[in-house]
C-alpha positions as CSV (number, residue, x, y, z in Angstrom):
1,M,-1.7,17.9,127.3
2,K,-3.0,18.6,124.1
3,I,-1.9,16.3,121.4
4,V,-1.2,17.0,117.4
5,Y,-1.1,14.2,114.8
6,A,-0.6,13.4,111.7
7,S,-1.8,9.9,109.9
8,R,-2.0,9.1,106.0
9,T,-2.3,5.3,106.3
10,G,-4.5,4.8,109.5
11,N,-2.0,3.3,111.8
12,V,-1.1,6.7,113.4
13,Q,-5.1,7.8,114.4
14,S,-5.3,3.9,115.5
15,F,-2.6,5.2,118.1
16,I,-4.6,8.1,119.2
17,D,-7.5,6.3,119.3
18,K,-6.5,3.5,121.4
19,L,-4.7,6.5,123.6
20,G,-8.8,7.4,125.1
21,I,-7.7,11.4,124.8
22,D,-9.9,13.5,124.1
23,D,-8.0,17.0,123.3
24,V,-6.5,16.0,120.1
25,M,-6.0,17.8,116.7
26,Q,-5.4,16.1,113.6
27,I,-2.7,17.7,110.9
28,E,-5.0,17.4,107.5
29,N,-2.5,19.5,105.1
30,G,-0.6,21.7,107.8
31,T,-2.1,25.1,107.7
32,E,-4.0,24.0,110.8
33,T,-2.7,26.1,114.2
34,V,-2.4,25.6,118.4
35,D,-2.0,27.8,120.8
36,E,-1.6,25.4,123.6
37,K,1.2,23.5,124.3
38,Y,1.4,20.0,122.2
39,V,2.6,16.5,121.4
40,L,3.0,15.8,118.1
41,V,2.4,12.1,116.8
42,T,3.4,11.9,113.4
43,F,3.9,8.9,110.7
44,T,7.3,8.8,108.6
45,D,7.1,9.2,105.1
46,G,9.8,8.2,102.4
47,Y,13.0,6.7,103.6
48,G,12.5,8.5,106.8
49,E,11.0,11.5,105.7
50,V,8.7,14.4,108.0
51,P,5.9,14.3,105.9
52,E,5.6,17.8,104.4
53,E,2.4,18.6,106.0
54,V,4.4,18.3,108.8
55,M,6.5,20.6,108.3
56,E,4.4,22.8,107.2
57,F,2.5,22.8,110.1
58,L,5.9,23.6,112.3
59,Q,6.9,26.3,110.5
60,S,4.1,28.0,112.6
61,N,3.2,26.0,115.7
62,A,6.9,24.5,116.6
63,D,7.1,27.0,119.2
64,K,4.5,25.5,121.1
65,L,5.9,21.6,120.7
66,V,7.0,19.9,123.5
67,A,8.3,16.4,122.3
68,V,7.2,14.2,119.7
69,A,7.0,10.4,118.9
70,A,6.6,8.4,115.6
71,S,4.8,5.8,114.0
72,G,6.9,3.2,111.8
73,D,8.0,0.1,110.3
74,T,10.9,-2.3,111.3
75,G,11.4,-2.9,107.8
76,Y,13.2,0.4,107.0
77,G,16.2,-0.2,109.7
78,E,17.6,2.7,110.3
79,A,15.0,4.9,108.8
80,Y,12.6,3.6,111.1
81,C,10.5,6.4,112.9
82,L,13.6,8.9,111.7
83,A,10.9,11.0,111.2
84,A,10.8,11.9,115.0
85,D,14.4,12.4,115.2
86,V,14.4,15.0,113.2
87,I,12.5,17.2,114.6
88,S,13.4,16.6,117.8
89,E,17.1,17.3,116.2
90,M,15.4,20.5,114.5
91,Y,13.2,21.6,117.1
92,G,15.1,21.0,120.2
93,V,12.6,18.2,121.9
94,P,12.8,15.2,123.6
95,V,12.1,12.2,121.3
96,L,9.2,10.4,123.7
97,L,8.9,7.1,122.0
98,K,9.3,5.2,118.6
99,F,6.2,3.0,117.8
100,E,5.1,0.3,114.7
101,F,2.3,0.7,112.4
102,D,-0.2,2.1,115.6
103,G,1.2,0.5,118.2
104,S,1.1,-2.2,120.9
105,Q,-0.9,-1.5,124.4
106,E,2.9,-1.9,125.5
107,D,3.2,1.1,123.6
108,V,-0.2,2.8,124.7
109,S,0.9,2.6,128.1
110,M,4.4,4.4,127.8
111,F,3.2,7.4,125.7
112,L,0.7,8.5,128.3
113,E,2.8,7.4,131.3
114,K,5.4,10.1,129.6
115,V,2.9,12.5,128.1
116,S,1.7,12.5,132.1
117,I,5.0,13.9,133.1
118,L,5.5,16.9,130.6
């Protein structure tokens, strides 16, 4: 399964690197396109917002989205990883995982396990 991700501070990039998956694509400005099913991994912007470049990407690529995961900071309370919830609700896909910063080894294992059964 292709993994599409967006990373601003490097946390999501670090998480992706830990996965050891080659079939990945980074969203840089939102104009990218994908022609196969994918799992989206994103950061949460501001106070629980979906990053602008991710929203733009989804406008053209939502039909192939199968699940979403998000990085966040528990210090934001109810807004923790809220981008995943927003995307899940907007596009009717499950939230695969929420992880803090660049994720733990347990987060990586859980993500890989869940992706393998999609």
